[in-house]
C-alpha positions as CSV (number, residue, x, y, z in Angstrom):
1,M,19.5,-11.0,-31.5
2,P,15.9,-13.0,-30.3
3,T,13.3,-10.8,-29.7
4,M,9.9,-10.6,-27.6
5,K,6.6,-8.5,-27.2
6,A,6.2,-6.7,-25.1
7,V,3.6,-3.3,-24.1
8,V,6.0,0.1,-24.6
9,F,4.7,3.7,-23.0
10,R,4.9,5.7,-26.3
11,G,3.8,9.4,-24.4
12,E,1.1,10.3,-22.2
13,G,-2.3,8.1,-23.5
14,R,-0.5,6.2,-25.3
15,V,1.2,1.8,-25.4
16,A,1.9,-0.3,-28.8
17,V,2.6,-3.6,-28.2
18,E,5.3,-4.2,-29.9
19,E,8.7,-6.4,-31.4
20,V,11.5,-5.9,-29.0
21,M,14.8,-7.4,-28.4
22,K,14.7,-9.8,-25.6
23,P,17.3,-9.1,-23.2
24,V,20.7,-11.1,-21.8
25,A,21.4,-11.5,-18.4
26,G,25.1,-10.1,-18.0
27,P,27.2,-11.0,-14.7
28,G,24.4,-11.1,-11.4
29,E,21.5,-10.3,-13.7
30,A,19.4,-13.1,-15.0
31,V,16.5,-13.0,-17.4
32,I,12.8,-14.7,-16.4
33,K,10.1,-15.7,-18.5
34,I,6.5,-14.0,-17.3
35,T,4.5,-16.3,-16.4
36,A,2.3,-13.5,-14.5
37,T,2.2,-9.6,-14.0
38,T,-0.4,-7.6,-13.5
39,I,-1.7,-3.7,-13.5
40,C,-0.7,-1.0,-10.5
41,G,-1.5,2.7,-10.3
42,T,1.5,3.3,-10.4
43,D,0.9,2.7,-14.2
44,V,-2.0,4.2,-14.5
45,H,-0.2,7.2,-13.4
46,I,2.9,7.2,-16.5
47,V,0.4,6.6,-19.0
48,R,-1.5,9.6,-18.1
49,G,2.3,11.9,-17.8
50,E,1.4,11.9,-14.1
51,Y,4.7,10.4,-13.9
52,P,7.5,10.8,-15.7
53,V,9.1,7.8,-17.9
54,K,10.8,8.2,-21.1
55,P,9.0,6.9,-23.9
56,G,9.7,3.8,-25.4
57,T,10.2,2.2,-22.1
58,V,8.7,-1.7,-21.5
59,L,6.0,-0.7,-18.4
60,G,5.2,-3.0,-15.3
61,H,6.7,-3.9,-11.9
62,E,5.3,-6.9,-10.2
63,P,6.9,-10.2,-12.3
64,V,6.2,-13.8,-11.7
65,G,8.3,-16.4,-13.6
66,I,10.4,-18.8,-14.2
67,I,14.9,-18.1,-14.8
68,D,15.4,-18.2,-18.0
69,E,19.3,-17.4,-18.1
70,L,22.1,-16.2,-15.0
71,G,24.6,-14.6,-16.0
72,A,28.5,-15.0,-14.3
73,G,27.9,-15.6,-10.3
74,L,24.6,-16.6,-10.2
75,D,24.9,-20.6,-10.5
76,K,25.2,-21.3,-7.1
77,Y,22.4,-19.4,-6.2
78,Y,20.1,-20.3,-8.4
79,R,18.7,-22.7,-11.5
80,V,17.3,-22.3,-14.8
81,G,13.6,-23.3,-14.8
82,E,13.6,-22.4,-11.2
83,R,10.4,-20.9,-10.6
84,V,10.7,-17.1,-9.0
85,I,9.6,-13.5,-8.2
86,A,11.7,-10.4,-8.5
87,G,9.9,-7.4,-5.9
88,A,9.3,-4.1,-7.0
89,I,12.0,-2.7,-5.9
90,T,15.1,-3.7,-6.8
91,P,18.1,-2.5,-4.8
92,C,21.8,-3.5,-5.3
93,G,21.9,-4.4,-1.5
94,Q,25.7,-3.4,-1.3
95,C,25.7,1.3,-1.8
96,F,25.6,3.0,1.5
97,Y,21.8,3.2,1.1
98,C,21.1,-0.1,0.6
99,L,23.5,-1.1,4.1
100,N,21.8,1.2,5.9
101,G,18.3,-0.5,5.4
102,S,17.4,2.2,3.0
103,H,17.0,-0.1,-0.3
104,S,13.9,1.7,-2.0
105,Q,16.6,4.5,-2.0
106,C,19.1,2.8,-3.5
107,G,21.8,4.9,-5.7
108,G,20.1,7.9,-4.1
109,P,16.7,9.1,-4.8
110,L,14.0,7.1,-5.8
111,G,17.3,4.5,-7.1
112,G,15.6,1.6,-6.1
113,W,12.5,1.6,-8.3
114,R,13.9,1.0,-11.3
115,F,11.3,-1.8,-13.5
116,G,9.1,0.0,-16.0
117,N,11.0,3.8,-14.1
118,T,14.4,3.1,-15.4
119,I,15.0,-0.2,-17.3
120,N,12.4,-2.3,-19.1
121,G,9.9,-3.8,-17.0
122,A,7.5,-6.8,-16.7
123,W,4.6,-6.1,-18.7
124,A,6.3,-8.2,-21.9
125,E,7.2,-12.4,-22.3
126,Y,11.0,-11.9,-20.9
127,L,12.7,-9.4,-18.1
128,L,16.2,-8.6,-17.3
129,V,16.3,-8.6,-13.6
130,P,19.4,-6.5,-12.2
131,D,21.9,-7.5,-9.5
132,A,19.2,-10.9,-8.6
133,R,21.4,-12.2,-5.7
134,A,19.2,-9.2,-4.1
135,N,16.2,-9.2,-5.9
136,L,14.6,-13.1,-6.3
137,A,13.1,-15.2,-4.2
138,T,12.6,-19.2,-5.6
139,V,8.5,-19.9,-5.0
140,P,7.6,-22.6,-3.6
141,A,6.4,-26.3,-4.1
142,G,2.9,-25.7,-4.4
143,L,2.0,-22.4,-5.3
144,D,0.4,-21.3,-8.2
145,D,0.7,-17.9,-10.1
146,D,-2.1,-16.7,-9.0
147,Q,-1.5,-17.0,-5.5
148,V,2.0,-15.2,-5.1
149,L,1.1,-12.8,-7.3
150,M,0.8,-10.3,-4.8
151,C,4.1,-10.5,-3.6
152,P,6.2,-9.0,-5.4
153,D,4.3,-5.4,-4.1
154,I,1.2,-5.4,-3.1
155,L,1.7,-7.7,-0.4
156,S,5.1,-6.4,0.6
157,T,4.2,-2.6,0.8
158,G,1.5,-3.8,3.4
159,L,4.5,-5.8,5.4
160,S,6.6,-2.9,5.3
161,G,4.9,-0.5,6.1
162,V,4.6,-2.4,9.6
163,E,7.7,-2.5,9.5
164,S,8.4,1.4,9.0
165,G,5.7,2.0,11.9
166,G,7.8,-0.5,14.1
167,V,5.3,-3.1,15.0
168,K,5.7,-5.1,17.8
169,A,3.5,-8.0,19.8
170,G,1.5,-6.2,22.8
171,D,0.9,-3.3,20.5
172,A,-2.0,-1.3,19.6
173,V,-2.3,-0.3,16.2
174,A,-4.9,2.0,13.5
175,I,-4.9,1.2,9.9
176,F,-6.7,3.4,8.0
177,A,-8.1,2.2,4.8
178,Q,-8.3,-1.4,3.5
179,G,-7.9,-2.0,0.0
180,P,-5.4,-4.3,-0.9
181,I,-2.2,-2.9,0.4
182,G,-4.3,-1.8,3.6
183,L,-5.0,-5.7,3.8
184,C,-2.2,-6.9,3.6
185,A,-0.9,-4.5,6.6
186,T,-3.4,-5.8,8.6
187,L,-2.0,-8.8,7.8
188,G,1.7,-8.0,8.5
189,A,0.4,-6.7,12.3
190,R,-0.9,-9.5,13.3
191,L,1.8,-11.6,12.2
192,R,4.0,-9.7,14.2
193,G,1.7,-10.3,17.3
194,A,-0.3,-6.8,17.8
195,G,-3.0,-7.1,20.6
196,L,-5.1,-4.3,19.1
197,I,-5.9,-3.9,15.3
198,V,-7.8,-1.3,15.0
199,A,-9.1,-1.6,10.8
200,I,-11.3,1.8,9.3
201,D,-12.4,2.0,6.1
202,T,-16.3,3.2,4.2
203,S,-16.7,-0.3,2.7
204,P,-17.8,-3.4,4.6
205,G,-17.1,-5.4,2.3
206,R,-13.4,-4.4,3.2
207,L,-14.0,-4.5,6.8
208,E,-15.5,-8.2,6.6
209,I,-11.9,-9.1,4.9
210,S,-9.7,-7.8,7.8
211,R,-12.1,-9.2,10.3
212,R,-10.7,-12.3,8.2
213,F,-6.9,-10.9,7.7
214,G,-6.4,-10.6,12.0
215,A,-8.6,-6.9,12.5
216,T,-9.5,-7.0,16.3
217,V,-11.7,-4.1,15.7
218,T,-13.0,-2.7,12.4
219,L,-14.5,0.6,12.5
220,N,-16.8,2.1,8.7
221,A,-14.6,5.8,8.5
222,S,-18.3,7.7,9.2
223,H,-17.9,6.8,12.8
224,V,-14.4,6.9,13.2
225,A,-15.0,10.9,14.1
226,G,-17.0,10.3,17.2
227,R,-15.4,7.8,18.3
228,S,-11.6,10.0,18.7
229,R,-13.3,12.4,20.7
230,H,-14.0,9.2,22.9
231,Q,-10.6,8.2,22.8
232,R,-9.2,11.9,23.6
233,H,-11.5,12.0,26.6
234,G,-8.7,9.8,28.6
235,R,-9.8,6.6,27.1
236,D,-9.7,5.0,23.9
237,A,-12.5,4.6,22.1
238,F,-12.9,0.7,22.8
239,G,-12.9,1.5,26.7
240,A,-9.6,0.5,27.1
241,S,-6.9,2.9,29.1
242,A,-4.0,0.9,26.1
243,P,-2.8,4.1,23.9
244,V,-2.7,3.4,20.1
245,N,1.6,2.8,19.2
246,A,1.2,3.0,16.0
247,V,-1.5,4.9,12.9
248,L,-0.2,3.6,9.1
249,D,-2.4,5.6,6.9
250,L,-2.6,4.1,3.5
251,V,-6.2,6.5,2.3
252,P,-5.0,7.7,-1.4
253,L,-4.1,10.9,-1.6
254,R,-7.6,12.2,-3.4
255,A,-9.5,11.2,-0.5
256,H,-7.0,12.8,1.5
257,R,-6.7,15.7,-0.7
258,D,-10.5,16.3,-0.3
259,V,-11.2,16.0,2.9
260,G,-8.0,18.5,3.4
261,K,-10.3,21.0,1.8
262,A,-12.4,21.0,5.0
263,Q,-10.8,23.4,7.4
264,H,-12.3,22.0,11.0
265,D,-10.0,19.2,9.9
266,E,-7.1,21.4,10.3
267,D,-8.5,23.0,13.3
268,R,-8.1,19.9,14.7
269,D,-5.3,19.1,14.8
270,N,-4.5,22.6,15.7
271,R,-6.0,22.0,19.0
272,H,-4.8,18.9,19.6
273,G,-1.6,18.5,18.6
274,H,-1.4,16.4,16.0
275,R,1.5,16.9,13.5
276,W,-0.2,15.2,10.8
277,A,1.1,17.0,7.2
278,R,-1.5,19.2,5.6
279,P,-3.3,16.7,2.7
280,D,-2.3,19.6,0.0
281,A,0.8,20.3,2.2
282,P,4.2,19.7,-0.5
283,R,5.5,16.2,0.5
284,R,9.5,15.4,0.7
285,F,11.3,11.9,0.2
286,G,15.0,12.0,-0.4
287,G,16.2,15.2,-1.9
288,L,12.4,15.3,-3.5
289,Q,9.6,17.3,-3.5
290,A,5.9,16.1,-5.2
291,G,3.3,17.9,-5.7
292,S,-0.3,16.9,-6.4
293,W,0.4,13.3,-6.9
294,T,3.9,10.9,-4.8
295,P,4.8,7.8,-6.6
296,G,4.5,4.6,-5.4
297,F,3.3,0.9,-5.6
298,G,-0.8,1.4,-5.8
299,D,-2.9,4.8,-5.2
300,S,-2.1,4.9,-1.7
301,R,-0.3,7.4,0.7
302,L,2.3,4.4,2.0
303,H,5.2,4.8,0.1
304,Q,7.7,3.5,2.5
305,R,9.3,1.8,-0.5
306,I,10.0,4.1,-2.3
307,G,11.6,6.8,1.0
308,H,8.0,9.0,1.1
309,R,7.2,7.2,5.1
310,C,3.5,7.7,6.3
311,T,3.5,5.4,9.3
312,R,4.8,6.4,12.7
313,R,4.5,5.4,15.9
314,T,2.7,7.6,18.7
315,R,3.8,8.8,22.1
316,P,1.5,7.8,24.8
317,S,0.0,11.6,25.8
318,E,-1.4,12.0,22.0
319,T,-3.6,9.2,22.6
320,R,-5.9,10.4,25.9
């Protein structure tokens, strides 16, 4: 059988470029030739031994490529040679969880995340895409690989956070952290018609980009506490009386743990009735409980794609 080169996980701190068997498409499956992929924070956690993946697994879950082979049943939907992307989450689209909108939980807790986790991933010359009809999207003409590389994971994660938060036209939205996923959430809030988008970060450069992506107001994190006090005394931080309808929290877990050590944060939350979970408290998603780090796509608290939702809608009383 033909072989290919791939980056293989060999245990904590060890990866290797190896010659492995090229995948073959079965019914409903597709093989794509990888033309672009990238490294996610989750891959780093795997290599560090912070998330269990079986040694011998090809890593990577952000593929862009060209269809090389189609299994039975796909000829009328795709064609060999077509440029496509595949999502970082690859649900079957037919199980109880998928039919109820929990695609990341396909087949059970965390079941939707397969590339580079339970099956071989995208750090290879070729990738086998399961349930291809549910998981392939064609790349529009005129877009190159670099322009769509963020779509399989980073863009889709940011957009799913906005969807999970129930953001709708006219809403006021606060988005904490403007890294790549946060910026995509800002863009998603704009696309869904939010009337007020508040972007919060400590980096002036990121805040500048967030304004280009649609943020109405940008705040340096060092100023947020004072403005929040203003907001709690009857009006919001911008002199308006409208409540904040949704909060999207994309701050890295390590930052939350550092902040969570300060007792005044807990006291503040207790005083004002906020229902935020403490950053160092166990986090539950699906039927599992996570410790110091929850697996996700990027080092962020936004893991809606694997079931750990850190977005919520607020009641008007919570912002007055």
